[in-house]
C-alpha positions in Angstrom: 147.4 106.6 153.9 151.2 106.7 153.9 152.9 109.0 151.4 154.3 106.1 149.4 150.7 104.6 149.1 149.5 108.0 147.7 152.4 107.9 145.2 151.4 104.4 144.1 147.8 105.5 143.6 149.0 108.5 141.5 151.2 106.2 139.5 148.3 103.7 138.8 146.1 106.7 137.7 148.8 108.0 135.4 149.4 104.6 133.8 145.7 103.8 133.4 145.0 107.2 131.8 148.1 107.0 129.5 147.1 103.5 128.3 143.6 104.7 127.5 144.8 107.7 125.6 147.3 105.6 123.6 144.7 103.0 122.6 143.2 103.7 119.2 140.0 101.7 120.0 139.5 101.8 123.7 136.9 99.6 125.3 134.6 99.9 128.3 136.9 98.0 130.7 139.7 100.5 130.1 137.3 103.4 130.9 136.4 101.7 134.2 140.1 101.1 135.0 140.8 104.8 134.7 137.8 105.8 136.8 138.6 103.2 139.4 142.2 104.5 139.6 140.8 108.0 140.1 138.6 106.6 142.9 141.6 105.1 144.7 143.6 108.4 144.3 140.6 110.3 145.7 140.5 108.1 148.8 144.3 108.4 149.2 144.1 112.3 149.1 141.2 112.2 151.7 143.2 110.0 154.1 146.6 111.7 153.7 148.1 115.0 154.7 147.9 117.7 152.0 150.0 116.7 149.0 153.1 118.5 148.1 152.8 121.2 145.4 154.5 119.1 142.7 151.9 116.3 143.3 149.1 118.7 143.2 150.3 120.0 139.9 150.6 116.6 138.4 147.1 115.5 139.6 145.6 118.7 138.2 147.3 118.0 134.8 146.1 114.4 134.7 142.6 115.5 135.6 142.6 118.0 132.7 143.7 115.2 130.4 140.9 113.0 131.8 138.3 115.7 131.1 139.6 116.0 127.6 138.8 112.3 127.1 135.2 112.7 128.2 133.6 112.4 124.8 135.6 109.3 123.9 134.7 107.7 127.2 131.0 108.5 126.9 130.9 106.6 123.6 132.2 103.4 125.4 130.5 103.7 128.8 127.0 104.5 129.8 127.8 106.6 132.9 124.2 106.9 134.1 123.7 103.2 134.5 126.9 102.9 136.6 125.8 105.9 138.8 122.5 104.0 139.4 124.3 100.9 140.4 127.0 102.5 142.5 126.2 105.7 144.4 128.7 108.5 143.7 129.0 111.8 145.4 129.3 115.1 143.5 133.0 115.3 144.6 133.6 112.3 142.4 133.2 114.4 139.3 134.8 111.9 137.0 131.7 109.8 137.2 129.7 112.7 135.8 131.9 113.4 132.7 129.0 112.7 130.4 127.1 115.6 131.9 130.0 118.0 131.4 130.2 117.5 127.7 129.7 120.7 125.7 129.0 118.8 122.5 125.6 117.0 122.1 125.6 113.4 123.3 124.0 112.3 120.0 125.8 112.0 116.7 124.9 114.8 114.2 123.7 112.2 111.8 121.3 110.6 114.4 118.3 112.6 113.2 118.8 111.2 109.7 118.7 107.6 110.9 115.7 108.4 113.2 113.8 109.8 110.2 114.8 106.9 108.0 113.6 104.4 110.6 110.3 106.2 110.9 109.9 106.2 107.1 110.8 102.5 106.9 108.2 101.7 109.5 105.6 103.5 107.3 106.7 101.4 104.4 106.5 98.2 106.5 102.9 99.0 107.7 101.9 99.8 104.1 103.3 96.5 102.7 101.8 94.5 105.6 98.3 96.0 104.9 98.7 95.4 101.1 99.9 91.8 101.5 97.4 90.8 104.1 94.5 92.5 102.3 95.3 90.7 99.0 95.4 87.3 100.7 92.2 87.9 102.7 90.4 89.3 99.6 90.7 86.1 97.7 90.0 83.8 100.7 93.3 83.2 102.5 93.4 79.4 102.8 96.1 77.6 104.8 99.0 78.8 102.7 97.7 82.4 102.8 97.1 82.4 106.5 100.6 81.0 107.1 102.1 83.8 105.0 100.0 86.5 106.8 100.9 85.0 110.2 104.7 84.9 109.4 104.8 88.5 108.1 102.8 89.8 111.1 105.0 87.9 113.5 108.2 89.3 112.1 106.7 92.8 112.2 105.6 92.4 115.8 109.0 91.2 116.9 110.7 94.1 115.3 108.1 96.5 116.7 108.5 95.1 120.2 112.3 95.8 120.0 111.9 99.3 118.6 108.7 100.6 120.1 108.2 99.0 123.6 110.1 99.5 126.9 110.5 95.7 127.4 111.9 95.2 123.9 114.1 98.3 124.2 115.7 96.9 127.4 116.5 93.7 125.6 118.1 95.5 122.7 120.0 97.8 125.2 121.3 94.7 127.0 122.4 93.3 123.6 124.2 96.5 122.7 125.9 96.7 126.1 126.9 93.0 125.9 128.7 93.4 122.6 130.0 96.9 123.5 128.2 98.7 120.6 129.0 102.4 120.8 126.1 104.9 121.0 126.5 106.3 117.5 126.0 102.9 116.0 123.0 101.9 118.0 120.6 104.0 116.0 122.2 102.7 112.8 121.8 99.1 114.0 118.1 99.7 114.7 117.6 101.2 111.3 119.4 98.3 109.7 117.2 95.7 111.3 114.1 97.7 110.4 115.3 98.1 106.8 116.0 94.4 106.7 112.4 93.6 107.7 111.1 96.1 105.1 113.3 94.3 102.5 111.9 90.9 103.4 108.4 92.2 103.1 109.2 94.0 99.8 110.7 90.8 98.4 107.6 88.9 99.4 105.4 91.6 97.8 107.4 91.3 94.6 106.8 87.5 94.7 103.0 87.9 94.8 102.7 87.6 90.9 104.6 84.3 91.1 102.4 83.0 93.9 99.4 84.2 91.8 100.5 82.0 88.9 100.8 79.0 91.2 97.2 79.5 92.4 96.1 79.8 88.7 97.8 76.5 87.9 96.0 74.9 90.9 92.7 76.2 89.6 93.4 74.7 86.2 94.2 71.3 87.7 91.0 71.4 89.8 88.9 72.5 86.8 90.2 69.7 84.7 89.3 67.3 87.5 85.8 68.7 87.7 86.3 70.3 91.1 84.7 73.6 90.1 84.3 75.0 93.6 88.0 74.5 94.4 89.0 75.9 91.0 86.9 79.1 91.5 88.6 79.6 94.9 92.1 79.3 93.4 91.3 81.6 90.5 89.9 84.2 92.9 93.0 83.9 95.0 95.3 84.3 92.0 93.4 87.4 90.9 93.4 88.9 94.5 97.2 88.5 94.6 97.7 89.9 91.1 94.7 91.7 89.5 96.7 91.8 86.3 96.9 88.0 86.0 94.9 87.8 82.7 95.3 84.0 82.5 93.4 83.7 85.8 90.7 86.0 84.6 90.4 84.0 81.4 90.3 80.7 83.2 87.7 82.0 85.6 85.6 83.1 82.6 85.7 79.6 81.1 84.7 78.2 84.5 81.7 80.5 84.7 80.7 79.4 81.2 80.8 75.8 82.4 78.3 76.6 85.1 76.3 78.9 82.7 77.0 82.1 84.7 77.4 84.0 81.4 77.3 87.5 82.9 80.3 86.8 85.1 82.0 85.0 82.3 81.6 88.1 80.1 83.1 90.3 82.9 86.2 88.1 83.2 86.7 88.0 79.5 86.5 91.8 79.2 89.3 92.0 81.8 91.3 89.3 80.1 91.3 91.0 76.7 93.1 94.0 78.2 96.1 91.7 78.5 95.9 91.0 74.7 94.9 87.4 75.1 93.6 86.0 71.8 91.7 83.2 73.5 89.8 85.8 75.5 88.9 87.7 72.4 87.6 84.5 70.8 85.5 83.5 73.8 84.0 86.9 74.3 83.1 87.1 70.6 81.4 83.7 70.8 79.4 84.8 73.9 78.1 87.7 71.8 77.2 85.3 69.0 75.3 83.0 71.3 73.1 85.7 72.8 69.4 85.7 72.0 70.0 89.0 70.3 73.6 88.6 69.0 75.9 91.6 68.6 77.5 90.6 65.3 79.5 93.9 64.9 81.1 93.5 68.3 81.9 89.8 67.6 83.5 90.6 64.2 85.6 93.4 65.8 86.8 91.1 68.6 87.6 88.2 66.2 89.6 90.4 63.8 91.6 91.9 66.7 92.1 88.4 68.1 93.4 87.1 64.8 95.8 90.0 64.6 97.1 89.2 68.1 97.3 85.5 67.3 99.5 86.2 64.3 101.7 88.6 66.3 102.1 86.1 69.2 102.4 83.1 66.9 99.5 81.4 68.9 98.8 77.7 68.7 96.8 76.4 65.7 93.9 75.5 67.9 93.5 79.1 69.0 93.6 80.3 65.4 91.1 77.5 64.5 88.6 78.8 67.0 89.0 82.4 65.9 88.5 81.5 62.2 85.6 79.2 62.9 83.8 81.9 64.9 84.7 84.5 62.3 83.1 82.4 59.7 80.0 81.9 61.9 79.6 85.7 62.4 80.1 86.4 58.7 77.5 83.7 57.8 75.0 85.3 60.1 75.7 88.6 58.5 75.1 86.9 55.1 78.6 87.6 53.9 78.8 84.1 52.5 81.9 84.3 50.4 84.0 85.8 53.3 82.4 83.2 55.7 83.4 80.4 53.4 87.0 81.6 53.2 87.3 81.8 57.0 85.7 78.4 57.6 87.9 76.7 55.0 91.0 78.2 56.8 89.7 76.9 60.1 89.3 73.4 58.6 92.8 73.5 57.3 94.1 74.4 60.7 92.1 71.6 62.4 93.7 69.1 60.1 97.2 69.9 61.5 98.4 66.9 63.6 99.7 69.0 66.6 96.3 70.8 66.8 94.0 67.8 66.7 94.3 66.7 70.3 93.4 70.2 71.5 90.4 70.9 69.4 87.2 69.5 70.9 84.8 70.8 68.2 86.3 70.1 64.8 82.9 69.3 63.3 81.6 72.9 64.0 83.6 74.4 61.0 82.2 71.7 58.6 78.6 72.2 59.9 78.9 76.0 59.3 80.6 75.5 56.0 77.7 73.2 54.8 75.2 75.9 55.7 77.3 78.6 54.0 77.5 76.6 50.8 73.7 76.0 50.9 73.1 79.7 51.4 75.1 80.3 48.2 72.7 78.1 46.3 75.3 75.5 45.3 72.8 72.7 45.6 72.2 69.9 48.0 74.3 67.4 46.2 77.4 69.5 46.5 76.9 70.0 50.3 76.3 66.4 51.3 80.0 65.5 51.6 80.4 68.5 53.9 77.4 67.5 56.0 78.9 64.1 56.3 82.1 65.5 57.7 80.0 67.6 60.0 78.3 64.5 61.5 81.5 62.4 61.4 83.4 65.0 63.5 80.4 66.6 65.4 79.4 65.9 68.9 75.9 66.5 70.3 77.6 67.3 73.6 78.4 70.7 72.2 75.2 72.7 72.4 75.8 74.7 69.3 76.5 71.5 67.3 73.4 69.7 68.3 71.1 72.0 66.3 73.5 71.7 63.3 73.5 67.9 63.5 69.7 67.9 63.3 70.0 69.9 60.0 72.5 67.2 58.8 70.0 64.4 59.5 67.3 66.3 57.7 69.6 66.6 54.6 70.4 62.9 54.6 66.8 61.9 55.1 65.9 64.1 52.1 68.5 62.3 50.1 67.2 58.9 51.4 70.5 58.2 53.1 70.8 56.5 56.5 72.2 59.0 58.9 73.3 56.4 61.4 75.4 54.6 58.8 77.2 57.7 57.8 77.8 59.4 61.2 79.3 58.4 64.5 77.0 57.6 67.4 77.9 60.7 69.5 76.8 62.8 66.5 73.2 61.6 66.8 71.3 64.8 67.7 69.2 64.8 70.9 
């Protein structure tokens, strides 16, 4: 190589290195430009006579400056991949700058992000098991299976990129393509893993809301007489949120409808833990209707239910049921004065216009009041108007009322009155 060509190669090396040092945010292409200029200078020195002393001195100074930039260059360029693509001899030491670094190639904070990534993966696995288990416990259904499939798919995609060689190569290519420096690669991986954990955590927080939707579907199905579908939806609601007391209560009413009284009692016992007055009422009524009624338990539940109903300003129909059943329990305990007071309160509540469409057994309170008045020896004549209200509002479709309507017919027959003229057809006892 002619002397002037060697001088040109030295000038190109000097300018490339100066430009790199001056740039506050150098890029990979600038690193390659410096290394390529040093390659050209290396070839020029090999093909030329020994350089003059002043050239040797300048080359040595530039090489020292190049070595000082080794750490910065290693952040922008993956030296090992280039050495694999282009064979370099040991004499071309500038292609081995990453191996000469005295400082660790990893950032001092890298261990923090590795630990956080591992911890985040543990959280992801825990959330995934919890979410999938809840959906499967209640019978997943189409919506549940879709939710499980989506959450598992997102997790598998993230796991493939973080934990497999094929996924790692794809992520590495992405980082190289967008020139992401090494210190930020671990941070980026942690960020995507944390994002997935955040999505799963948000989904986990939404489970109570999804539970309420399943409960509403169950109510709709129960009202339509689709008891099997209603039971499935209630069980799904409970699986997603075991503290959904409304779902427990509604499932209890469904079990009552199909005469599975043991299961109904279990669901009501859970529902009362959520301070649901309706659950207190229904559980107390179950105890009253047993062959060997537990009157003390019923009274305790009804009094607690009334306290909660007052505190929560419950609907009149809820208070009606509580007072009616309280009167029934007191009547069976032969506390007739207290029973009369409770039943009269229930009758007043049933007369409220907004409550009437929601009370399906308004005659029960009148039937019980008639029996209570008779027990207090107030005479048959005084109780006939109450018995008449019993049969005018009663319904033989309610099992408890059918027996009371038979008593009403006996009273009218004793008074030589025509039961059918005084009472509505659905009140004719079976």
